[in-house]
N, C-alpha and C positions, 0 to 999 in steps of 0.2 A: 502427747500431742497425736495426733489421727487427724492427718491430712491425705486429699487426694487430689490430682489436678484430673483435670476433665477433658485431655486432649482427644479422649476417645468418643465423645460425645455424638448422637449422632442426632438427638431428637432435639425440635425447633421446645423453646419453652412453649406455655400454654397464654393462649390468649395475647400472641407476639406483637408487638410492632414493629420489629425485623430488627434482621442485624447493625445499617446503616443507621437507624434513628438510636438505638443502644450506643454504637460506639460515636456520636455525636454527646450522646447523655452525660459521661462518661469522660471523654474529652473537653466538654463544660466544666465539669465539676472539678476536673485536674490545671483547670484556668483560674480558676477564683482561689483552689488550694493555692496555687503558686501567689496570684495578690494578696491573698492572708498568710503566707507564712507554714502551712499547715503542710506535713509530714505527711502526715495520715487524719482519716476523718472513718469513724464507728458510727455506724446507723445501725437504732433500736427496733427503732418504728414501721411497721409493714410498709407500708407504702414506700418508704423510705431503700428498706431492705431489695422491694422489687425493681424499683424503680433502677438502680444500681448495678443491678444483676439479671433482671431479666426475669426471676424467681417467684412462681405464684405460691408466697406464703399460704400454708394453712390458717382458717383466722383471720386471712386477706379484707380487710375491714368487714364489716362496721365496727365493732370490737378488736382492745387490744389486749394481745400476752406474750410474754417474755418468753419467745422462746428460738426469734430467730437475729442475729449479729449478722452487718456487711461490715468488711474494714477494707477501703478505700485505700493502699500505702501509694501514699504519691511517685511517681515515678516505679511502678514496683505492680504488685497483682492485686487484682481484688477478689477479696475472701469472703467465700459466704460460710456462714455459718448456723447450722441446726442439731436445736437440744431435744428434736424428738426421736425415739424409738423406730428405728428402720426406716429410716426418711431420707437416707444417707445416698441411696440406688436413686432417690426421684431428684434429688437434690444436684449431683453431680449430670444427672441424663438430661434434665429438662433447667437449666441455667444458663444463663452465657459466663457464670464467675468464672475465674482463671481454676480457683481450689476450693475443694468443700472440706470443711472440718467439721466431722460430728464432737457438738457440745456434750457434755454433761452436765450435771445440777447446774441451777443459778450458781450455788456456792463457789463451784471450778471454774466460772469463766473468764474473772481476772485474770487466774491461772493463765487459759490460753489465751488472751490477749498479752500478757504479756511475752509468753513464748516467743505466739507470731513478731511483738516487734521485736524483741531480742533476736529475731532470726533476721532481722530486716537492718538489726542496727541503729535503732530507734528508742531506747532505754532515755533517750535523753532529747527526743521529739516535742515536739508540735502537735497533740494531737487534738483534732475538732472531734465533738458526740454534738448526737441533736437529741440525744433523751439516756439519763443513768440514772435507773433507780439509787436510792441511797446507798443500799450497803455495796453492790457494785462498784460505785465513785469511792468511796472512802479502802474498799482494797486494792482496786487502781494507784488510790494515791503510795496505798503505803509502800503496794511493789513495783511501782514505778515513783519514785521521789522524785526522781532528778525529771521524769515528762512531764508537760504540760497542760495538760490539756483543759482545752476551749469549747465551750459552748459557742456550737457554729450552726443552730439554727438561723441565721440569717443568711447563712451562707447558702441553704435548703434554699429560702426564700428567694435570693438571688438569683438561683440555679434553675428554680421552676416558675419563675412570674413571665418569661419572657417566652414563646411558643417557638420552635419550629415549623414549619410549612409540612413537617409532615406530624407533628402536634395537631396542625388545625386542622389540619383533613381528617385525624382521628376523634377530634371532639363534634366536627362538624359532623357525622356517622354515628355517632352517641347522642346527639343531641334529635340525629332525624331519626331514633331508635325511639329517644321518647317522646317525642312527637306522636310516632305512633301509638303509646301507650296512652297519650293525652286524649287522643282520638277514641279510644273505646272506651276510653271513664266516662265521657264526658255523654259516649253513644249509652252506658249499662248505668249515670245518673240518672235517665231519661224513660228508663224503661215501667212500663205501666207498673210493674210489682210491687215499685218502692221499694229499691234494693236496700241495702245495709252498705253503710260505709265498707268493710270489708268487703262484700262484693263487688267494690268497683274498685278497689284496691286489688284484689285477684285476679280480677278482668284485666287491669292494667298492666302488672307484672308480666302473665303469660303472653299478653303481646309483646310484650318487650324482649322476655325470655328469646320465644320464636322467631324473634327478628335477630335475634344475636347478640341479646344484654345478657355480660357472664354473672351481674346479681344485683340486687339493688345496695347505691351507697351508703343509703341512708333508710330507717323505716317510710313506705309508701304515707302520706298522708292526705287523706279523705276528713275532712272536716264538715260535719255540718250542721243549720240551722244555733241550739246554744253553741255547739263545738268548734263552731267557726268565730263566734262570738268570740272564746277566751282560748282563738286558734289554740288548739289540741292537735298534738302531736302525733298521733297515729289514728293508724282506722278503725271505731270501733264495730261493736252489733247493732249500734242505730238504727236504725229505718229516713232513707232520705224521701222527707214527706215534700210536697207541695208549700211553694211560699220557702223553705229553706234554702237560705241562701250555701254556698259548697267553695271553700279552698280546694285542689288536687295537688297537692307540691309532688311531682314525681323523679325522678333519679334513677341509671341505667351504667353500668360502666361495660364499655366496649374498649380491650386489649389494651386496656391498664386506666383507660382516658373518662374522663365524667361527664356526662351527659344531661342536666336540671333544671328543670324552668314548671313553670306554675299558672294555672290556671284561676280564676272564682269564675262560679256562674250562679245561677240559680234552679230551682226545679219549678217549671213550670210560672207564675205570673210573678213578678216582681213587685215589691210596691216605692211610693217614690224612695223614700229611707234608705234603700237598699239600690237604686241605680244611682240615688247620691253619691253613697259611700263609693262603688264602684267606680265609680265615675272620677271622685279626688283620685283613687289610688293610682289611675290609669292617666289623667295628667301628669300627676308627682312624675309616676316611671317616664315618661312619653318628655317631659323637660329636663331630669337628671341625661338622659339616653342623648339627646341632641346637642347638650352642651359636654358629649365625650370627645377630648383629640387631646393630644401630647403634650405633655406640660401641666395640665388642670389636675390638683392634686384631687385624692384621693378623700377630701372632708370638705370641699366646697361642689363637688357631683354629691356627696351626700345634702349637704345641707339646702343645695337645689328640691332635692329632692323633698324634706320636710317643708319647705318654706311651703310649697305648696299645699301641702295636707293641712298646716296650718293656717294657710289664709282659706283653704272652703274648708273650714270649721272642725278639723279632725285631730289638730295640736296637742290633742288630751289622749291619742287613740293610737297616733306611731308605736311602731318597735324601737325599742332603746338600744338595743345591738346595732343596730348597722343596714345601710339601707340595699348592701352589695356585696359581695366580693369576689376573688379571684375562681377560676374554675382551669382545673388540668386534670395534672395526674390523682390527686386528691381532691378533698371537696370544697371546704373553706378556706379554701388557702391566703396567704396575708402576700400584700395588704390589702384590708378589706377597705370597704367604701362605707365608712364612720366619720363622727365626731371625731375629730383633733389628729388624725391620720394625715398627715403630710405628705406622704409619697408622694408622686408625683405617676401620671398613668404616662406611658410608654410602648412607641408599635411592638404592637408581635403580643402584648397581653391578651386576656379572654377573662371577663369582667362579666357576672350577673347584676344587674338589675332588680332589684324584689323590694321597691318600697310598701307596706302591710299599712293595713289600719283593723282595729278590730274594735269591737262597742262590746264589752262585755255587760256593761248596766243597761245594755238595751240586748237580751239575747234571740229576740221577736228580728232584730235585723241581720247581724249576725257578723261577719267580716270577711276580706275581701286581700289576698297576695293578689298582683302578676309581676307575673319574672321570666325574665327574659336575658340572652347570652347576647355580648358583644365584644365584636375582635377590636382592638385600636387598632389604627392604621396610623402610615403615616401624616394624614393630611384629617383625619377624624376620627368613623368608624365604620364600624359592618355589622348589619344586624347577623345573626348565627342562626339564631333560631326565625322562625317565619310561619306560627301557629295562629290562629283567627282569634281575637279578641270576638268580646262577646256582644255584637252589636245591641239585642234586644236593652242589656244595661247600659247602652250609652246611648241608644234615644231618648 
């Protein structure tokens, strides 16, 4: 096992939230491990690896590659492993892990984990994990038959759903950057040359990168006309014409934290049907937001939004998945604002409310999504986004 401490590291991790916040996150995770009787926890997902080590993993969002692991030993070190050849120096220099392991091919990972757990006397320990491939799970069970491996995805949710003040400040900045991108997107939509959807996406992404965004956490969504009617999830080469309803859903990442929000508009003059659709989604969102306070269930907030859309005549046009989601280090964090989710809202949660309604049987109308970010406070909520709605569509 090729392991090295990082005591000589002099560089800060890239796009880093600071040592104080990093220590708070590790301390928070250790507290939850104590509560659940876990001796260690193994992270495979890139956002979790970065969250616990500060290391900006190559390929960090929006796709998943099995190239890293982070192992947090309760009452012991934070260990970062990388399988990429030649990356050990970067991992040592730009992480806050206590030890760095050079991993081989995935077939050898189980042996490396066994060596680490053996070194720390945990061959009979209770080990949590966020994600395991079938082959890695089977090999770990074979090598460590007396250890207990436990799905710790719920622990990850509990560690990340309540935000520290420093995290909220980073989310505010991420949202400010995203709102800059939205301003440019809407300006581009109204260009006289009928821009393509990808022109709008490129202009918004460029503005966000200039403002400090690390990357886009999802494919920038600009859907116009019939694409909005089916809620197409990426920008295409279609030109945005007068009379087209447009959905713009943008995201950025700032020091690991996500900004995400959406607006709808119409290029040119809106029809009565488009105004009616937009207003219904706006009313659904506003009613849901006004009900946010500690102790209310996620399902009840979702129901409020859906009930408004039903009352407005759009019950068959709503999105079945959810009316919102947690926002923070990842994108669609749990618990989501969706039917059947009985988790209660708590102070410090940051949630997005985004009821949408699309009319695939009426492509001339289109679709709308209006999304804002809200902080749950001790007595209610605070809006974290402040971008104006389309007054013409609300008139």
